[in-house]
Each structure stands twice: as C-alpha cells, then as structure tokens.
Jmol script that loads the backbone (N, CA, C; Angstrom):
load data "model"
ATOM      1  N   MET A   1     -93.518 -33.757 -32.794  1.00  0.00           N
ATOM      2  CA  MET A   1     -94.045 -35.182 -33.409  1.00  0.00           C
ATOM      3  C   MET A   1     -95.259 -35.151 -32.713  1.00  0.00           C
ATOM      4  N   THR A   2     -96.677 -35.880 -33.304  1.00  0.00           N
ATOM      5  CA  THR A   2     -98.049 -35.626 -32.486  1.00  0.00           C
ATOM      6  C   THR A   2     -98.044 -36.695 -31.810  1.00  0.00           C
ATOM      7  N   VAL A   3     -98.633 -36.250 -30.267  1.00  0.00           N
ATOM      8  CA  VAL A   3     -98.791 -37.280 -29.450  1.00  0.00           C
ATOM      9  C   VAL A   3    -100.269 -38.120 -29.651  1.00  0.00           C
ATOM     10  N   GLY A   4     -99.744 -39.273 -29.368  1.00  0.00           N
ATOM     11  CA  GLY A   4    -100.968 -40.384 -29.477  1.00  0.00           C
ATOM     12  C   GLY A   4    -100.890 -41.119 -31.182  1.00  0.00           C
ATOM     13  N   VAL A   5     -99.724 -40.669 -31.929  1.00  0.00           N
ATOM     14  CA  VAL A   5     -99.687 -41.437 -33.485  1.00  0.00           C
ATOM     15  C   VAL A   5     -98.450 -42.071 -33.411  1.00  0.00           C
ATOM     16  N   SER A   6     -99.041 -43.156 -33.456  1.00  0.00           N
ATOM     17  CA  SER A   6     -97.859 -44.918 -33.787  1.00  0.00           C
ATOM     18  C   SER A   6     -97.065 -44.796 -34.379  1.00  0.00           C
ATOM     19  N   SER A   7     -96.936 -44.328 -35.808  1.00  0.00           N
ATOM     20  CA  SER A   7     -96.409 -44.681 -36.745  1.00  0.00           C
ATOM     21  C   SER A   7     -96.660 -43.261 -37.432  1.00  0.00           C
ATOM     22  N   GLY A   8     -95.517 -43.195 -38.404  1.00  0.00           N
ATOM     23  CA  GLY A   8     -95.779 -42.104 -39.586  1.00  0.00           C
ATOM     24  C   GLY A   8     -96.587 -42.441 -40.716  1.00  0.00           C
ATOM     25  N   ASP A   9     -97.036 -43.410 -40.866  1.00  0.00           N
ATOM     26  CA  ASP A   9     -98.460 -44.088 -41.393  1.00  0.00           C
ATOM     27  C   ASP A   9     -99.757 -43.083 -41.141  1.00  0.00           C
ATOM     28  N   ASP A  10     -99.928 -43.554 -39.752  1.00  0.00           N
ATOM     29  CA  ASP A  10    -101.100 -42.967 -39.183  1.00  0.00           C
ATOM     30  C   ASP A  10    -101.315 -41.900 -39.386  1.00  0.00           C
ATOM     31  N   PHE A  11     -99.700 -40.881 -39.328  1.00  0.00           N
ATOM     32  CA  PHE A  11     -99.949 -39.556 -39.083  1.00  0.00           C
ATOM     33  C   PHE A  11    -100.127 -38.914 -40.502  1.00  0.00           C
ATOM     34  N   ILE A  12     -99.859 -39.560 -41.276  1.00  0.00           N
ATOM     35  CA  ILE A  12    -100.070 -39.409 -42.811  1.00  0.00           C
ATOM     36  C   ILE A  12    -102.018 -39.470 -42.907  1.00  0.00           C
ATOM     37  N   ARG A  13    -102.201 -40.494 -42.617  1.00  0.00           N
ATOM     38  CA  ARG A  13    -103.577 -41.181 -42.629  1.00  0.00           C
ATOM     39  C   ARG A  13    -104.868 -40.089 -41.750  1.00  0.00           C
ATOM     40  N   ALA A  14    -104.394 -39.513 -40.644  1.00  0.00           N
ATOM     41  CA  ALA A  14    -104.951 -39.106 -39.605  1.00  0.00           C
ATOM     42  C   ALA A  14    -105.005 -37.532 -40.514  1.00  0.00           C
ATOM     43  N   ALA A  15    -103.797 -37.014 -41.372  1.00  0.00           N
ATOM     44  CA  ALA A  15    -103.525 -35.358 -41.882  1.00  0.00           C
ATOM     45  C   ALA A  15    -104.433 -34.970 -42.513  1.00  0.00           C
ATOM     46  N   ILE A  16    -104.602 -36.695 -43.611  1.00  0.00           N
ATOM     47  CA  ILE A  16    -105.361 -36.510 -45.068  1.00  0.00           C
ATOM     48  C   ILE A  16    -107.210 -36.646 -44.690  1.00  0.00           C
ATOM     49  N   ARG A  17    -107.261 -37.410 -43.537  1.00  0.00           N
ATOM     50  CA  ARG A  17    -108.858 -37.311 -43.080  1.00  0.00           C
ATOM     51  C   ARG A  17    -108.873 -35.486 -42.519  1.00  0.00           C
ATOM     52  N   GLU A  18    -107.864 -34.959 -41.963  1.00  0.00           N
ATOM     53  CA  GLU A  18    -108.566 -33.981 -41.131  1.00  0.00           C
ATOM     54  C   GLU A  18    -108.572 -33.548 -42.473  1.00  0.00           C
ATOM     55  N   LEU A  19    -107.680 -32.851 -43.456  1.00  0.00           N
ATOM     56  CA  LEU A  19    -107.429 -32.041 -44.387  1.00  0.00           C
ATOM     57  C   LEU A  19    -108.938 -32.760 -45.738  1.00  0.00           C
ATOM     58  N   LEU A  20    -109.166 -33.722 -45.650  1.00  0.00           N
ATOM     59  CA  LEU A  20    -110.433 -34.275 -46.994  1.00  0.00           C
ATOM     60  C   LEU A  20    -111.754 -33.843 -46.286  1.00  0.00           C
ATOM     61  N   GLY A  21    -111.806 -34.200 -44.710  1.00  0.00           N
ATOM     62  CA  GLY A  21    -112.988 -34.163 -43.834  1.00  0.00           C
ATOM     63  C   GLY A  21    -114.040 -35.526 -43.732  1.00  0.00           C
ATOM     64  N   SER A  22    -113.061 -36.217 -43.877  1.00  0.00           N
ATOM     65  CA  SER A  22    -114.040 -37.493 -44.216  1.00  0.00           C
ATOM     66  C   SER A  22    -113.726 -37.940 -42.563  1.00  0.00           C
ATOM     67  N   PRO A  23    -114.955 -38.936 -42.618  1.00  0.00           N
ATOM     68  CA  PRO A  23    -114.770 -39.656 -41.422  1.00  0.00           C
ATOM     69  C   PRO A  23    -113.717 -40.533 -40.963  1.00  0.00           C
ATOM     70  N   ALA A  24    -113.630 -40.600 -39.585  1.00  0.00           N
ATOM     71  CA  ALA A  24    -111.969 -41.787 -38.930  1.00  0.00           C
ATOM     72  C   ALA A  24    -113.000 -42.809 -39.495  1.00  0.00           C
ATOM     73  N   PRO A  25    -112.541 -44.146 -40.047  1.00  0.00           N
ATOM     74  CA  PRO A  25    -112.989 -45.718 -40.184  1.00  0.00           C
ATOM     75  C   PRO A  25    -113.397 -46.117 -38.678  1.00  0.00           C
ATOM     76  N   THR A  26    -114.430 -46.724 -39.641  1.00  0.00           N
ATOM     77  CA  THR A  26    -115.531 -47.587 -38.384  1.00  0.00           C
ATOM     78  C   THR A  26    -114.474 -48.665 -37.818  1.00  0.00           C
ATOM     79  N   ARG A  27    -115.153 -48.959 -36.872  1.00  0.00           N
ATOM     80  CA  ARG A  27    -114.271 -50.297 -36.046  1.00  0.00           C
ATOM     81  C   ARG A  27    -115.145 -51.535 -36.318  1.00  0.00           C
ATOM     82  N   ARG A  28    -114.292 -52.189 -36.776  1.00  0.00           N
ATOM     83  CA  ARG A  28    -114.631 -53.510 -37.524  1.00  0.00           C
ATOM     84  C   ARG A  28    -115.928 -54.209 -36.241  1.00  0.00           C
ATOM     85  N   LYS A  29    -116.421 -55.226 -36.780  1.00  0.00           N
ATOM     86  CA  LYS A  29    -117.468 -55.623 -35.862  1.00  0.00           C
ATOM     87  C   LYS A  29    -117.222 -57.265 -35.810  1.00  0.00           C
ATOM     88  N   LEU A  30    -117.560 -57.827 -34.948  1.00  0.00           N
ATOM     89  CA  LEU A  30    -117.911 -59.110 -34.924  1.00  0.00           C
ATOM     90  C   LEU A  30    -119.278 -59.687 -34.016  1.00  0.00           C
ATOM     91  N   VAL A  31    -120.120 -60.931 -35.032  1.00  0.00           N
ATOM     92  CA  VAL A  31    -121.765 -60.778 -34.921  1.00  0.00           C
ATOM     93  C   VAL A  31    -121.658 -62.297 -34.663  1.00  0.00           C
ATOM     94  N   VAL A  32    -121.864 -62.685 -33.351  1.00  0.00           N
ATOM     95  CA  VAL A  32    -122.093 -63.983 -32.994  1.00  0.00           C
ATOM     96  C   VAL A  32    -123.382 -64.512 -32.571  1.00  0.00           C
ATOM     97  N   ILE A  33    -123.923 -65.631 -33.330  1.00  0.00           N
ATOM     98  CA  ILE A  33    -125.409 -66.148 -32.733  1.00  0.00           C
ATOM     99  C   ILE A  33    -125.141 -67.224 -32.161  1.00  0.00           C
ATOM    100  N   ALA A  34    -125.648 -67.076 -30.757  1.00  0.00           N
ATOM    101  CA  ALA A  34    -125.589 -68.785 -29.924  1.00  0.00           C
ATOM    102  C   ALA A  34    -126.919 -69.354 -30.100  1.00  0.00           C
ATOM    103  N   LEU A  35    -127.167 -70.066 -30.418  1.00  0.00           N
ATOM    104  CA  LEU A  35    -128.648 -71.098 -30.581  1.00  0.00           C
ATOM    105  C   LEU A  35    -128.902 -71.933 -29.474  1.00  0.00           C
ATOM    106  N   ARG A  36    -127.369 -72.074 -28.383  1.00  0.00           N
ATOM    107  CA  ARG A  36    -127.811 -73.408 -27.041  1.00  0.00           C
ATOM    108  C   ARG A  36    -127.246 -71.809 -26.531  1.00  0.00           C
ATOM    109  N   LEU A  37    -127.601 -72.012 -25.408  1.00  0.00           N
ATOM    110  CA  LEU A  37    -127.250 -71.122 -23.721  1.00  0.00           C
ATOM    111  C   LEU A  37    -127.637 -71.881 -22.937  1.00  0.00           C
ATOM    112  N   PRO A  38    -127.863 -72.787 -22.680  1.00  0.00           N
ATOM    113  CA  PRO A  38    -128.465 -73.733 -21.508  1.00  0.00           C
ATOM    114  C   PRO A  38    -128.289 -73.198 -19.901  1.00  0.00           C
ATOM    115  N   ASN A  39    -126.988 -72.691 -19.581  1.00  0.00           N
ATOM    116  CA  ASN A  39    -126.142 -72.362 -18.574  1.00  0.00           C
ATOM    117  C   ASN A  39    -125.084 -71.803 -18.215  1.00  0.00           C
ATOM    118  N   ARG A  40    -124.931 -71.186 -16.856  1.00  0.00           N
ATOM    119  CA  ARG A  40    -123.192 -70.801 -16.795  1.00  0.00           C
ATOM    120  C   ARG A  40    -122.296 -72.153 -17.154  1.00  0.00           C
ATOM    121  N   SER A  41    -122.666 -72.732 -16.899  1.00  0.00           N
ATOM    122  CA  SER A  41    -121.569 -73.851 -16.528  1.00  0.00           C
ATOM    123  C   SER A  41    -121.519 -75.407 -17.871  1.00  0.00           C
ATOM    124  N   ALA A  42    -122.447 -74.553 -19.252  1.00  0.00           N
ATOM    125  CA  ALA A  42    -121.790 -75.027 -20.032  1.00  0.00           C
ATOM    126  C   ALA A  42    -121.009 -74.575 -21.156  1.00  0.00           C
ATOM    127  N   HIS A  43    -120.438 -75.203 -21.876  1.00  0.00           N
ATOM    128  CA  HIS A  43    -119.347 -74.967 -22.849  1.00  0.00           C
ATOM    129  C   HIS A  43    -119.951 -73.688 -23.635  1.00  0.00           C
ATOM    130  N   PHE A  44    -121.091 -73.627 -23.976  1.00  0.00           N
ATOM    131  CA  PHE A  44    -121.699 -72.509 -24.857  1.00  0.00           C
ATOM    132  C   PHE A  44    -121.398 -70.954 -24.120  1.00  0.00           C
ATOM    133  N   TYR A  45    -121.586 -70.602 -22.703  1.00  0.00           N
ATOM    134  CA  TYR A  45    -121.685 -69.885 -21.942  1.00  0.00           C
ATOM    135  C   TYR A  45    -120.341 -68.787 -21.998  1.00  0.00           C
ATOM    136  N   ASN A  46    -119.189 -69.863 -22.181  1.00  0.00           N
ATOM    137  CA  ASN A  46    -117.752 -70.070 -21.608  1.00  0.00           C
ATOM    138  C   ASN A  46    -117.287 -69.369 -23.427  1.00  0.00           C
ATOM    139  N   GLU A  47    -117.449 -69.877 -23.615  1.00  0.00           N
ATOM    140  CA  GLU A  47    -117.665 -69.564 -25.373  1.00  0.00           C
ATOM    141  C   GLU A  47    -117.691 -68.885 -25.715  1.00  0.00           C
ATOM    142  N   LEU A  48    -118.980 -67.996 -25.634  1.00  0.00           N
ATOM    143  CA  LEU A  48    -119.167 -66.565 -25.637  1.00  0.00           C
ATOM    144  C   LEU A  48    -118.659 -65.785 -24.709  1.00  0.00           C
ATOM    145  N   LEU A  49    -118.053 -65.705 -24.100  1.00  0.00           N
ATOM    146  CA  LEU A  49    -117.489 -65.014 -22.715  1.00  0.00           C
ATOM    147  C   LEU A  49    -115.925 -64.706 -23.665  1.00  0.00           C
ATOM    148  N   GLY A  50    -115.356 -65.365 -24.337  1.00  0.00           N
ATOM    149  CA  GLY A  50    -114.347 -66.259 -25.025  1.00  0.00           C
ATOM    150  C   GLY A  50    -114.250 -65.304 -25.637  1.00  0.00           C
ATOM    151  N   TYR A  51    -114.926 -64.968 -27.020  1.00  0.00           N
ATOM    152  CA  TYR A  51    -115.189 -64.651 -28.181  1.00  0.00           C
ATOM    153  C   TYR A  51    -115.496 -62.639 -27.527  1.00  0.00           C
ATOM    154  N   ARG A  52    -116.099 -62.150 -26.627  1.00  0.00           N
ATOM    155  CA  ARG A  52    -116.408 -61.235 -25.816  1.00  0.00           C
ATOM    156  C   ARG A  52    -114.946 -60.522 -25.769  1.00  0.00           C
ATOM    157  N   ALA A  53    -113.928 -61.290 -24.952  1.00  0.00           N
ATOM    158  CA  ALA A  53    -112.825 -61.028 -24.456  1.00  0.00           C
ATOM    159  C   ALA A  53    -112.105 -60.821 -25.163  1.00  0.00           C
ATOM    160  N   ALA A  54    -112.015 -61.783 -26.907  1.00  0.00           N
ATOM    161  CA  ALA A  54    -111.187 -61.690 -27.867  1.00  0.00           C
ATOM    162  C   ALA A  54    -110.882 -60.650 -29.026  1.00  0.00           C
ATOM    163  N   ALA A  55    -112.805 -59.947 -28.688  1.00  0.00           N
ATOM    164  CA  ALA A  55    -113.266 -58.512 -29.506  1.00  0.00           C
ATOM    165  C   ALA A  55    -112.514 -57.725 -28.823  1.00  0.00           C
ATOM    166  N   ASP A  56    -112.410 -57.727 -27.359  1.00  0.00           N
ATOM    167  CA  ASP A  56    -112.101 -56.456 -26.281  1.00  0.00           C
ATOM    168  C   ASP A  56    -110.616 -56.540 -26.693  1.00  0.00           C
ATOM    169  N   LEU A  57    -109.777 -57.732 -27.364  1.00  0.00           N
ATOM    170  CA  LEU A  57    -108.422 -57.555 -26.973  1.00  0.00           C
ATOM    171  C   LEU A  57    -107.737 -56.845 -28.787  1.00  0.00           C
ATOM    172  N   LEU A  58    -108.549 -57.669 -29.879  1.00  0.00           N
ATOM    173  CA  LEU A  58    -108.230 -57.042 -31.061  1.00  0.00           C
ATOM    174  C   LEU A  58    -109.445 -55.885 -31.370  1.00  0.00           C
ATOM    175  N   GLU A  59    -110.283 -54.985 -30.371  1.00  0.00           N
ATOM    176  CA  GLU A  59    -110.471 -53.958 -30.601  1.00  0.00           C
ATOM    177  C   GLU A  59    -111.750 -54.085 -31.936  1.00  0.00           C
ATOM    178  N   LEU A  60    -112.450 -54.862 -31.336  1.00  0.00           N
ATOM    179  CA  LEU A  60    -113.941 -55.102 -32.494  1.00  0.00           C
ATOM    180  C   LEU A  60    -115.189 -55.024 -32.000  1.00  0.00           C
ATOM    181  N   THR A  61    -116.080 -54.495 -32.224  1.00  0.00           N
ATOM    182  CA  THR A  61    -117.250 -54.266 -31.417  1.00  0.00           C
ATOM    183  C   THR A  61    -117.716 -55.586 -31.647  1.00  0.00           C
ATOM    184  N   ILE A  62    -118.853 -56.098 -30.986  1.00  0.00           N
ATOM    185  CA  ILE A  62    -118.949 -57.604 -30.809  1.00  0.00           C
ATOM    186  C   ILE A  62    -120.662 -57.208 -30.924  1.00  0.00           C
ATOM    187  N   ARG A  63    -121.357 -58.032 -31.087  1.00  0.00           N
ATOM    188  CA  ARG A  63    -122.937 -58.401 -30.930  1.00  0.00           C
ATOM    189  C   ARG A  63    -123.234 -59.698 -30.855  1.00  0.00           C
ATOM    190  N   ILE A  64    -123.398 -60.008 -29.695  1.00  0.00           N
ATOM    191  CA  ILE A  64    -124.042 -61.253 -29.487  1.00  0.00           C
ATOM    192  C   ILE A  64    -125.460 -61.537 -29.364  1.00  0.00           C
ATOM    193  N   LEU A  65    -125.942 -62.140 -30.432  1.00  0.00           N
ATOM    194  CA  LEU A  65    -127.695 -62.653 -30.293  1.00  0.00           C
ATOM    195  C   LEU A  65    -127.895 -64.229 -29.741  1.00  0.00           C
ATOM    196  N   VAL A  66    -128.786 -63.854 -28.845  1.00  0.00           N
ATOM    197  CA  VAL A  66    -129.093 -65.105 -28.420  1.00  0.00           C
ATOM    198  C   VAL A  66    -130.586 -65.699 -28.409  1.00  0.00           C
ATOM    199  N   LEU A  67    -131.217 -67.010 -28.409  1.00  0.00           N
ATOM    200  CA  LEU A  67    -132.565 -66.945 -28.865  1.00  0.00           C
ATOM    201  C   LEU A  67    -133.285 -66.104 -27.954  1.00  0.00           C
ATOM    202  N   ARG A  68    -134.462 -66.366 -28.166  1.00  0.00           N
ATOM    203  CA  ARG A  68    -135.733 -65.691 -27.211  1.00  0.00           C
ATOM    204  C   ARG A  68    -135.859 -66.235 -25.946  1.00  0.00           C
ATOM    205  N   SER A  69    -135.499 -67.825 -25.956  1.00  0.00           N
ATOM    206  CA  SER A  69    -135.991 -68.783 -25.130  1.00  0.00           C
ATOM    207  C   SER A  69    -134.783 -69.125 -24.202  1.00  0.00           C
ATOM    208  N   ALA A  70    -133.533 -68.265 -23.999  1.00  0.00           N
ATOM    209  CA  ALA A  70    -132.456 -68.276 -23.017  1.00  0.00           C
ATOM    210  C   ALA A  70    -132.471 -67.201 -21.919  1.00  0.00           C
ATOM    211  N   GLU A  71    -131.808 -68.076 -21.061  1.00  0.00           N
ATOM    212  CA  GLU A  71    -132.595 -66.814 -19.457  1.00  0.00           C
ATOM    213  C   GLU A  71    -131.937 -66.015 -19.441  1.00  0.00           C
ATOM    214  N   PRO A  72    -132.840 -65.024 -19.351  1.00  0.00           N
ATOM    215  CA  PRO A  72    -132.752 -63.685 -18.987  1.00  0.00           C
ATOM    216  C   PRO A  72    -131.363 -63.164 -18.548  1.00  0.00           C
ATOM    217  N   SER A  73    -131.384 -63.554 -17.033  1.00  0.00           N
ATOM    218  CA  SER A  73    -130.180 -63.282 -16.395  1.00  0.00           C
ATOM    219  C   SER A  73    -128.568 -63.677 -17.423  1.00  0.00           C
ATOM    220  N   LEU A  74    -128.722 -64.927 -18.282  1.00  0.00           N
ATOM    221  CA  LEU A  74    -127.471 -65.276 -18.710  1.00  0.00           C
ATOM    222  C   LEU A  74    -127.083 -64.272 -19.745  1.00  0.00           C
ATOM    223  N   ALA A  75    -128.362 -63.758 -20.813  1.00  0.00           N
ATOM    224  CA  ALA A  75    -128.619 -63.006 -21.942  1.00  0.00           C
ATOM    225  C   ALA A  75    -127.888 -62.009 -21.386  1.00  0.00           C
ATOM    226  N   ALA A  76    -128.112 -61.062 -20.163  1.00  0.00           N
ATOM    227  CA  ALA A  76    -127.850 -60.170 -19.442  1.00  0.00           C
ATOM    228  C   ALA A  76    -126.228 -59.846 -19.462  1.00  0.00           C
ATOM    229  N   ALA A  77    -126.310 -60.912 -18.668  1.00  0.00           N
ATOM    230  CA  ALA A  77    -124.667 -60.971 -17.899  1.00  0.00           C
ATOM    231  C   ALA A  77    -123.469 -60.967 -19.420  1.00  0.00           C
ATOM    232  N   LEU A  78    -123.967 -61.633 -20.604  1.00  0.00           N
ATOM    233  CA  LEU A  78    -123.302 -61.670 -22.116  1.00  0.00           C
ATOM    234  C   LEU A  78    -123.654 -60.089 -22.395  1.00  0.00           C
ATOM    235  N   SER A  79    -124.627 -59.094 -22.375  1.00  0.00           N
ATOM    236  CA  SER A  79    -125.130 -58.335 -22.996  1.00  0.00           C
ATOM    237  C   SER A  79    -125.410 -58.408 -24.302  1.00  0.00           C
ATOM    238  N   ALA A  80    -126.296 -59.971 -23.918  1.00  0.00           N
ATOM    239  CA  ALA A  80    -126.707 -60.269 -25.583  1.00  0.00           C
ATOM    240  C   ALA A  80    -127.938 -59.199 -25.998  1.00  0.00           C
ATOM    241  N   ASP A  81    -128.596 -59.136 -27.092  1.00  0.00           N
ATOM    242  CA  ASP A  81    -129.752 -59.492 -27.508  1.00  0.00           C
ATOM    243  C   ASP A  81    -130.684 -60.400 -27.828  1.00  0.00           C
ATOM    244  N   LEU A  82    -131.555 -60.368 -27.371  1.00  0.00           N
ATOM    245  CA  LEU A  82    -132.172 -61.664 -28.072  1.00  0.00           C
ATOM    246  C   LEU A  82    -133.423 -61.660 -29.601  1.00  0.00           C
ATOM    247  N   LEU A  83    -132.544 -62.856 -29.651  1.00  0.00           N
ATOM    248  CA  LEU A  83    -133.469 -62.989 -31.302  1.00  0.00           C
ATOM    249  C   LEU A  83    -135.418 -63.154 -31.127  1.00  0.00           C
ATOM    250  N   THR A  84    -135.735 -62.853 -32.046  1.00  0.00           N
ATOM    251  CA  THR A  84    -137.074 -63.318 -31.648  1.00  0.00           C
ATOM    252  C   THR A  84    -137.964 -64.188 -32.532  1.00  0.00           C
ATOM    253  N   THR A  85    -137.142 -64.381 -33.803  1.00  0.00           N
ATOM    254  CA  THR A  85    -137.036 -65.438 -34.088  1.00  0.00           C
ATOM    255  C   THR A  85    -135.966 -66.793 -34.733  1.00  0.00           C
ATOM    256  N   CYS A  86    -136.294 -67.702 -34.697  1.00  0.00           N
ATOM    257  CA  CYS A  86    -135.059 -68.473 -35.171  1.00  0.00           C
ATOM    258  C   CYS A  86    -134.506 -68.688 -36.468  1.00  0.00           C
ATOM    259  N   CYS A  87    -133.378 -69.036 -36.348  1.00  0.00           N
ATOM    260  CA  CYS A  87    -132.494 -68.680 -37.890  1.00  0.00           C
ATOM    261  C   CYS A  87    -132.548 -70.107 -38.540  1.00  0.00           C
ATOM    262  N   ARG A  88    -133.232 -71.479 -38.050  1.00  0.00           N
ATOM    263  CA  ARG A  88    -133.002 -72.711 -38.425  1.00  0.00           C
ATOM    264  C   ARG A  88    -133.534 -72.880 -39.465  1.00  0.00           C
ATOM    265  N   PRO A  89    -133.161 -73.443 -40.702  1.00  0.00           N
ATOM    266  CA  PRO A  89    -134.243 -73.567 -41.862  1.00  0.00           C
ATOM    267  C   PRO A  89    -135.781 -74.619 -41.158  1.00  0.00           C
ATOM    268  N   SER A  90    -136.959 -74.443 -41.606  1.00  0.00           N
ATOM    269  CA  SER A  90    -138.045 -75.146 -41.037  1.00  0.00           C
ATOM    270  C   SER A  90    -138.010 -76.516 -42.053  1.00  0.00           C
ATOM    271  N   ASN A  91    -138.404 -77.845 -41.426  1.00  0.00           N
ATOM    272  CA  ASN A  91    -138.768 -78.967 -41.805  1.00  0.00           C
ATOM    273  C   ASN A  91    -139.613 -79.151 -42.667  1.00  0.00           C
ATOM    274  N   THR A  92    -139.798 -78.145 -44.068  1.00  0.00           N
ATOM    275  CA  THR A  92    -140.463 -78.787 -44.771  1.00  0.00           C
ATOM    276  C   THR A  92    -140.146 -79.698 -46.279  1.00  0.00           C
TER     277      THR A  92
END
end "model"
wireframe off; spacefill off
backbone 0.3
color backbone group
C-alpha cells in the first residue's frame, strides 16, 4: 500500500497522472470582494475572517480583495489585495 493515499480511487488517479505525465489538479479558489471594511469590530471584518477560516478547512485557495480606501492595517491582517478601481456601476 502506498503511504499518503487515502483510498483506492486516489491511488488509481495518482498512478494515471504519473503514467501520463499530466500535472496534479490545481487547488480550487475562493475570491471574496469586500466593498466595506470600516474597522476590526465591524461585521465585515469578522465575515472575511470567517471566509478565510472556511477556505482553510475546505482546502481552498482564498483571495480577498478590498477597496483601496480600506485601512492598510486591516488589509494586511487579512492578507488582502487592494482594488484600485471600484466595481460598482456608475450613476449614468
């Protein structure tokens, strides 16, 4: 039995990938866009922490995007990327 293989199906998939030389499947991704991030005590910050925790449990790669106007320390605490343009429609 191969160490680290959880089931027969996983073993077969790994063997086929090895024989065919195909790359391992990429990790699924979760992208969250936060339009409001006023402070640490607000619902929005805690919600983003929840998304990050859930992504870790589900083995998802997460990317959090916040508006450029967000406080830099909050964005850094969430490992969030800053959006340079807003995604809201214009008032035309």
